[in-house]
ZADO-1210 file (C-alpha; in nm, 4 decimals, padded with zeros to 6 digits):
<atoms>
<atom x="-01.7854" y="-01.3920" z="04.0753" code="MET" pos="1"/>
<atom x="-01.8292" y="-01.5448" z="03.6824" code="THR" pos="2"/>
<atom x="-01.6137" y="-01.4434" z="03.3664" code="ASN" pos="3"/>
<atom x="-01.7644" y="-01.2793" z="03.1187" code="TYR" pos="4"/>
<atom x="-01.6565" y="-01.1218" z="02.8122" code="GLY" pos="5"/>
<atom x="-01.6569" y="-01.1158" z="02.4074" code="LEU" pos="6"/>
<atom x="-01.4818" y="-01.3357" z="02.1844" code="LYS" pos="7"/>
<atom x="-01.5328" y="-01.3048" z="01.8024" code="ILE" pos="8"/>
<atom x="-01.3743" y="-01.6192" z="01.5678" code="SER" pos="9"/>
<atom x="-01.2556" y="-01.6094" z="01.2260" code="LYS" pos="10"/>
<atom x="-01.5340" y="-01.7412" z="00.9904" code="GLN" pos="11"/>
<atom x="-01.4808" y="-02.1045" z="01.0053" code="GLY" pos="12"/>
<atom x="-01.3862" y="-02.1487" z="01.3611" code="TYR" pos="13"/>
<atom x="-01.6003" y="-02.2362" z="01.7145" code="ASP" pos="14"/>
<atom x="-01.5608" y="-01.9556" z="01.8967" code="VAL" pos="15"/>
<atom x="-01.5829" y="-02.1733" z="02.2022" code="PHE" pos="16"/>
<atom x="-01.2817" y="-02.3710" z="02.1200" code="ASP" pos="17"/>
<atom x="-01.0872" y="-02.1422" z="01.8885" code="ALA" pos="18"/>
<atom x="-00.7019" y="-02.0464" z="01.9054" code="GLU" pos="19"/>
<atom x="-00.5969" y="-01.7025" z="02.0264" code="PRO" pos="20"/>
<atom x="-00.4627" y="-01.6690" z="01.6494" code="LYS" pos="21"/>
<atom x="-00.7900" y="-01.7836" z="01.5148" code="ASP" pos="22"/>
<atom x="-00.9519" y="-01.5186" z="01.6987" code="LEU" pos="23"/>
<atom x="-01.0821" y="-01.1508" z="01.5748" code="VAL" pos="24"/>
<atom x="-01.1841" y="-01.0142" z="01.8992" code="PHE" pos="25"/>
<atom x="-01.1081" y="-01.1128" z="02.2798" code="SER" pos="26"/>
<atom x="-01.2122" y="-00.8892" z="02.5705" code="SER" pos="27"/>
<atom x="-00.9492" y="-01.1339" z="02.7288" code="ALA" pos="28"/>
<atom x="-00.6742" y="-00.9846" z="02.5352" code="TYR" pos="29"/>
<atom x="-00.5545" y="-00.5897" z="02.5660" code="PRO" pos="30"/>
<atom x="-00.6892" y="-00.3763" z="02.2827" code="CYS" pos="31"/>
<atom x="-00.7270" y="-00.0157" z="02.1537" code="LEU" pos="32"/>
<atom x="-00.9962" y="00.1215" z="02.3377" code="LYS" pos="33"/>
<atom x="-01.1809" y="00.3749" z="02.0753" code="ILE" pos="34"/>
<atom x="-01.2651" y="00.7167" z="02.2693" code="ILE" pos="35"/>
<atom x="-01.4094" y="00.8720" z="01.9716" code="GLN" pos="36"/>
<atom x="-01.5289" y="00.8515" z="01.6010" code="LEU" pos="37"/>
<atom x="-01.7017" y="01.0583" z="01.3338" code="GLY" pos="38"/>
<atom x="-01.7104" y="01.0969" z="00.9976" code="LYS" pos="39"/>
<atom x="-01.6446" y="01.4452" z="00.8055" code="VAL" pos="40"/>
<atom x="-01.6260" y="01.5546" z="00.4638" code="SER" pos="41"/>
<atom x="-01.3248" y="01.4871" z="00.2971" code="ALA" pos="42"/>
<atom x="-01.3932" y="01.7669" z="00.0523" code="VAL" pos="43"/>
<atom x="-01.2554" y="02.0577" z="00.2771" code="SER" pos="44"/>
<atom x="-00.9564" y="02.0628" z="00.5758" code="SER" pos="45"/>
<atom x="-01.1002" y="01.9516" z="00.9268" code="SER" pos="46"/>
<atom x="-01.0265" y="01.9813" z="01.2514" code="GLU" pos="47"/>
<atom x="-01.1378" y="01.7360" z="01.5024" code="ILE" pos="48"/>
<atom x="-01.1326" y="01.8333" z="01.8632" code="THR" pos="49"/>
<atom x="-01.0947" y="01.5704" z="02.1047" code="PHE" pos="50"/>
<atom x="-01.4196" y="01.5278" z="02.3314" code="ASP" pos="51"/>
<atom x="-01.2308" y="01.4063" z="02.6254" code="ASN" pos="52"/>
<atom x="-00.8414" y="01.5170" z="02.6488" code="ILE" pos="53"/>
<atom x="-00.6537" y="01.2341" z="02.7351" code="VAL" pos="54"/>
<atom x="-00.2904" y="01.1566" z="02.8102" code="SER" pos="55"/>
<atom x="-00.0874" y="00.9775" z="02.5504" code="PHE" pos="56"/>
<atom x="-00.0375" y="00.6707" z="02.3919" code="PRO" pos="57"/>
<atom x="-00.2893" y="00.8208" z="02.1544" code="LEU" pos="58"/>
<atom x="-00.3507" y="00.5843" z="01.8363" code="VAL" pos="59"/>
<atom x="-00.5133" y="00.7516" z="01.5673" code="ILE" pos="60"/>
<atom x="-00.6591" y="00.5430" z="01.2677" code="LEU" pos="61"/>
<atom x="-00.7968" y="00.7726" z="00.9695" code="VAL" pos="62"/>
<atom x="-00.9545" y="00.6326" z="00.6488" code="PHE" pos="63"/>
<atom x="-01.0476" y="00.7831" z="00.3403" code="LEU" pos="64"/>
<atom x="-01.3350" y="00.6640" z="00.1312" code="TYR" pos="65"/>
<atom x="-01.2807" y="00.7944" z="-00.1915" code="ASN" pos="66"/>
<atom x="-01.5743" y="00.8309" z="-00.4018" code="SER" pos="67"/>
<atom x="-01.3842" y="00.8319" z="-00.7309" code="SER" pos="68"/>
<atom x="-01.2575" y="00.4831" z="-00.6796" code="THR" pos="69"/>
<atom x="-01.5673" y="00.4008" z="-00.4802" code="SER" pos="70"/>
<atom x="-01.2507" y="00.2298" z="-00.1961" code="ARG" pos="71"/>
<atom x="-01.1328" y="00.3227" z="00.1409" code="TYR" pos="72"/>
<atom x="-00.7738" y="00.3756" z="00.2413" code="GLU" pos="73"/>
<atom x="-00.5817" y="00.4626" z="00.5326" code="PRO" pos="74"/>
<atom x="-00.4583" y="00.8133" z="00.5329" code="VAL" pos="75"/>
<atom x="-00.1755" y="00.9548" z="00.7086" code="GLU" pos="76"/>
<atom x="-00.2924" y="01.2583" z="00.9697" code="ALA" pos="77"/>
<atom x="-00.1200" y="01.4735" z="01.1685" code="SER" pos="78"/>
<atom x="-00.2911" y="01.5513" z="01.5708" code="PHE" pos="79"/>
<atom x="-00.1733" y="01.7226" z="01.8915" code="ASP" pos="80"/>
<atom x="-00.2788" y="01.6808" z="02.2252" code="SER" pos="81"/>
<atom x="-00.6435" y="01.8192" z="02.1346" code="THR" pos="82"/>
<atom x="-00.7143" y="01.7959" z="01.7757" code="LYS" pos="83"/>
<atom x="-00.6363" y="01.6003" z="01.4738" code="LEU" pos="84"/>
<atom x="-00.6141" y="01.7717" z="01.0909" code="TYR" pos="85"/>
<atom x="-00.7590" y="01.6411" z="00.8096" code="LEU" pos="86"/>
<atom x="-00.6058" y="01.8289" z="00.4708" code="THR" pos="87"/>
<atom x="-00.9182" y="01.7860" z="00.2602" code="GLY" pos="88"/>
<atom x="-00.8633" y="01.8398" z="-00.0927" code="GLY" pos="89"/>
<atom x="-01.0518" y="01.5143" z="-00.2000" code="GLU" pos="90"/>
<atom x="-01.3670" y="01.4748" z="-00.4951" code="GLU" pos="91"/>
<atom x="-01.7476" y="01.5433" z="-00.3501" code="SER" pos="92"/>
<atom x="-01.8576" y="01.2613" z="-00.1928" code="GLY" pos="93"/>
<atom x="-01.5546" y="01.1588" z="-00.0171" code="SER" pos="94"/>
<atom x="-01.5599" y="01.1200" z="00.3794" code="TYR" pos="95"/>
<atom x="-01.2738" y="01.1012" z="00.6416" code="TYR" pos="96"/>
<atom x="-01.3556" y="00.8269" z="00.9023" code="TYR" pos="97"/>
<atom x="-01.1717" y="00.8348" z="01.1997" code="TYR" pos="98"/>
<atom x="-01.1258" y="00.6568" z="01.5255" code="PHE" pos="99"/>
<atom x="-00.9490" y="00.8192" z="01.8077" code="ILE" pos="100"/>
<atom x="-00.7840" y="00.5050" z="02.0469" code="CYS" pos="101"/>
<atom x="-00.6361" y="00.4889" z="02.3955" code="TYR" pos="102"/>
<atom x="-00.3348" y="00.2326" z="02.3670" code="ALA" pos="103"/>
</atoms>
């Protein structure tokens, strides 16, 4: 059986002979598995129900696109075993981008 996978190197490095430290991603190494992702308005609060209830360890990544600064910034969010809670209260045109991952 042949080996196959995916490798992405940093700019300026040949993906075929790049050292692991020079790779952006390699399927040969353990990494987070994204099980759900999405985008919701950050103007009001939101509760996102997990599509699949999974056991821990979960890793939740949330980023805010702030329309007043046109920048992305990481956000601390609370969650339990079935839902992600986002507070809202941001300016019109702002969005949360969320990634629910299994470690």
